[in-house]
N, C-alpha and C positions, 0 to 999 in steps of 0.2 A: 537138830537133826540127829535123832538118836539111832547109834550104831554099836550098841554094846560096849566092850570095854574100850572100841576105839572113837567113843563119841568125844565129839571136839564141843568145847563150850567157852564161854567168856570167863566163867568163874576160874579163880588161881587156887582154888582151894586143893584140887590135884590135877596131876596131868599137865599139859602145855597149854594157857591160855589164848583163846583166839586174837589176834592182832588184827584191828580196824585201821585202814590207811584211809583218811580223808584229804579230799583235794576240793578247791573252791574253783571251778570252771569256767562259771559265769556269773556275771552281775548286770543288771539293769534297772531303770528308774521303777518298772514294774515287778519284776521278780528277780530273785537270787536262787541258782543251784549250788547244792552241795553233794560230792560224789562220795559216796564210802563203798571201798573194795574189801573185801574179806578172801584172802587167798594163803595167808599163812598165819602162824601162832609162834608165841615166845618160847624160847629154848628151855627157860626155866619158869616155873610155877612162882618163884618169890622174888626172881632177880631181873628184873626188866625196867627199861625208861630211866636208869641211872645214870649219873655223870660220868663221863669216861669208859661207859660201858661201850661192848665193841660194836661196831655197826652193824656186822651180821648177824645180831641178837633174834633170829627169827629165821623159820624153816617152813616150807611149803605145807599146806593142810593135806591131808590124805582122803578125807571122805567127800568133802565139796567145796565151791567156791562161790560166793555171793557178790551181788552189785547192788547199789541201792542209789538212784538219783533222787534228791529231796529238795523240790522247789518251794519257796515263800512267796506269795505275793502281797507285797508291802502295804497295798492300798486296801487289802480287805480284812478287816476287823472281823472276826468270828465268833468273839464272847467265849470260846471255848477256854476252860482254865485248866485242862488236862496237861501232864508231862511237864509241871512245874511252869505252866505259862507260854510254853515253846511253840503251842498250838493257836495263840491268840490271834495270829494273821493266817489267812487260807494256807493249808499246806499239803502238797499233793506230793505222792509217792511213787516210783517206778522202781520194780526189783526184777532181777534176775537171778536164780538158784540153778546151778548146774553140778549133778552128783559126779564125782572122780573116779567113784567105786560103785560096783553094785551092792545094793543095800536091800533087806527085807522089809516091808512095809510094818511097822509095829501097833499101828492104829489104822483107824478107817480115813483118818486124815493125814496124808503124809506126801510131801514134807508139809511142816505146819510154819506159817509165819507169824502168829501173833498167837497170843493165848490171853481169852477174855475171861472176865469174871461171869462165869455163867449165869450166878446168882441175880445180877443187874442187867446183863447183856438182852436186847430186845432186837428181833429183825423186822424191817418194812421193805416190800417191794411191791410193784405193781404186776398184775397178771391178768389180762384178758380187760384191761381197764378198770380192774377192781384192787383195792388193796388188800394185800395180804400180811398180816401182821402176829407175831408170837413170841414167847419167851424159850429160852434155852432150859433144857429140863435135867440137867446135871449129868445125862447118860451119856458114856463114851461112844455106844453104840446107835445113837440118834445121829443120822446125818442128814442136813438141809443143804441142798443144791441153791445159792443165790444168783440172780442172774446180774449183769452189768446194770447198775443203777440201784440195786438195793442197798439198803442202811443195814449195818450190823454194828451195834454200839455206836460207836462215833464215826466209823469208817463207811464211807460212799464209794461203793465198788465201781470201779471203770472197768472191770473185766469180771468174767465168772468166776465165784470159788465156791469152796464148801466148808462149812463150820458142824462141828459136832456139838450135841448136848451139853458137853463139858468145856466147850469154850474154845477148842483148837480152830483156827482160821487158817485153810491151804487148799489143798488139793485131794478128791476124794480117791480112796487106795483100797485094793483089795488086802486085808490083814493076811502076814504070810507070804504074799507075792513078791517076788523080787524085782526091784525097781533098777533097770538095767544102769550102768555106767555111761554116762553122757546125757542122760535125760536132762533136759532142762524144762523148768518152770518160770512162767512169767506173771507179775503180777501188778495192779496198777490201781491205786484208790486214792482219794483225798478226805482229809478231815473235815468234814462238813456238818454244819448246825443242821437239823430237820427241818427248822423253819425254811431252808433254803431250797428244799427239793424241787418247788416248783418253778423257783426262780432260775434254777441251773438244770432243767430239761428233765427230771426224774417223774414229776406228774402233771400230765396233762400241757396245756399252753403257757408257757412263760408269761408273765405280767407286762414285760416290755417286747418290743419286735424289732427287727431288723428290716429297712427294705432296701435292698443292696441294687446298686447300678453296675457294680462291679465285683465278681467274687461270688462266692457260695458260702453257706452257713449251716451247722448243726451244733446242737448244745447237749453237753451231758459232763455235770462237774466243772466243765468252763465252758465259753462260748468258743467254739471252732470254727474259725474262717479260713476258706482257702482261698489264695489270692489269684485273680488274672492278671497276667502283665506285669507280674511283683507289687499289686497292691490289691486292697478291698475298700471301697467306697460305698456311701449310701447315706440314710436317715435312719437315726434311732427314733422310735416312740419310746418313751420312757415308762417305766411302771415297775411296781412293787418295792419292797424296802431296801435293795441293795443300792449303796451309793457309788459304786463302779462297777462294772462288768469285766470279768476277766479275759482278755482276749488272748487265744492262740492262734497265729497268723501263720499258715504254712505256705511254702513257695516264695520265699524272699531269698535275695542275695546277700550274703554276709559280707562280700567286697564292697557294697555300696552302702551310703547312708540309709537308714529307714526313722521313720517318725511317725506320729500320732498328730493330726490335725482336727480340731475340733471348732465349731462355731464358738467365736468368745473368747477363745484359748484357754478354757477351763481346764484342761489336761492338767493332772499331776498337782493343780495348785493345792488341793486339798491335802495333798499327802504333804509335799514341801512345806508349804504355809511360810514361806518365807518374803516372798514378794508375789506381787501381781505383775506378769509380764507388760511392760512398757515400751515403746517405740524410741529408739535412739537415734535422734536427729542425722540423718546422712548414714546410716547402717542398716537400720531396720526400719519397715514402714509402719504406719498407722493402720488400725482395722484387727480383725481377729487373724492373723497370720502366723501368731505364735505356735512352734512345733516342739512337741515334746519327743526329744530322742528315744526309740525303743532299740533295745540290743536285739541281734539276731543269731541264734546258736543252731548251728545244724540245719541251716536253711528255714527255721522257725524263730518269727518273731513275737514278744510277749507285752503287751500292752494293758492299760487299765483304762476302760473307755468311761468316764462321767456318765451316770445315768440320769441323763438330762435331754430333753427333745433337742433335737439338730441334726445338722449334716455332719458327715465325718468322713476323714479320709485315714488309712493306715497302711504304711507299706514302703517301698523304698521310694526314696523322693529323687534318687537318680537313677536311671538305668542306660546301659550299653548294649548295641548288638551283639557284642561278643562279653560273654560272661565272665570271662578271665580277667579283664581288666578290674583293677581297683580305682574306684571314684570316691572324691571328698569334696565339699563345698570348702572353700577359705572364706567366700562371702558372696551372700545371696539377698538382694534387695528386691525394691518394685522395678529398679530399671537396669539392674546389670546381675552377673554372676562372674567369680571367680573358681573355676573349678581345677583342682589337681589330678590328672590321669595318669596312674601308675602301669607298666606294663610289665609284671613279675614272672613273665615266659622266656625263652630263648629263642622267641622268633618275634618279628616286629608285627605288630596289630594296626588294622585299619577298621575304624568303628564308629558309628553314629552314637553320640550322647542325648539324652531327653530327661528332661526335669519333670516333676510331676504337677498336676495341675493346680497348684495351692493359690489360693486367692491372695492376693498382694504381692505374689512371687513373680519376678519375670520370667517366661516360659522359656527355656533354654533346648536349642535342637542343633546339632553342629557335628561334624565328621572330623575325626582327629586320626593322625597316624603317629604311633609313638614305638620308637625303635625297642629291641628287646632290651630287658632288664632296666629300662630309663623311666622318669619320669618327666611330665611339663605341665605347667600352669596355663590355662586356658581362660582368658578373658572376651565375655560376650556381653555386649550392652546394648539397650533401647537405641533405635537412631531416629 
């Protein structure tokens, strides 16, 4: 973020180097998030990160703040070798930058979030059904507006951005014009091999298809599916080179268990590689009833769907007519279920609890009343 003498940067050569705060808010079988926040800088350009250094060794930034969420899909091997091999699994980035003070734009791309090697970077996108391809020319005055679905280098854009001829990737600006304090810029992209463009919705019809009986779908970078009644169900017609399809499932409830079911119980076996799911006598049933737990973050679930012909279900496996209840299975077999129901509110709740229609699992429907701030175990079984 160029700001003349006030420029804040990560280098500790001069001034106060920026400090990045990292957190790990979410992990699941399919995907893990790492969050990065930049809103402070170290007090000293040389003395920081030392044993016994004072806790308050940072101060607030003056020009901007930034937040980025990096997601890594464990089951999606990309073959990319950049960044020291850190991109070998499918990696997505969502970033937000906010100016803390008004700044004049020094270039035609401001702010910029990446600086590409213009000599090797090429771009590719679709316009009116035709491919548009080109190389960067090394000139700062050349500005190319890229739509969502464009490739620039190894970046696959999920939102429109602008790239300059000399490799700055960010937002189009008028040189010398002041960008006001509080201005916010959002970016989203995936590190994606170009061979996967058709596979993940950037060029024509994907080689695979979903026929849904519950929920809706769209594809760009990942397979976005919107749940209906907290689930998505249907049939996958496999195709293409991807071993797994990265599913982003919106409309789920993080208070309730969620899972991916596929015919044959094949989900996640390729990634885990530890064992094949087998029935445990008296506890689980025979047949394809293996459930792969999926994590839910902010109402969104993440799953890797094996690219194999067959039926699937992904979503919450227990639901309640009151979304405030917290539910979990203690036991779920062909003939019975033991369910923990927790009421974290300050008022009693009466609600109907229903299980997902998973083959080989007992279908649960019952009504329970749970006092405020308490839990109960409910056992239901086939009669």
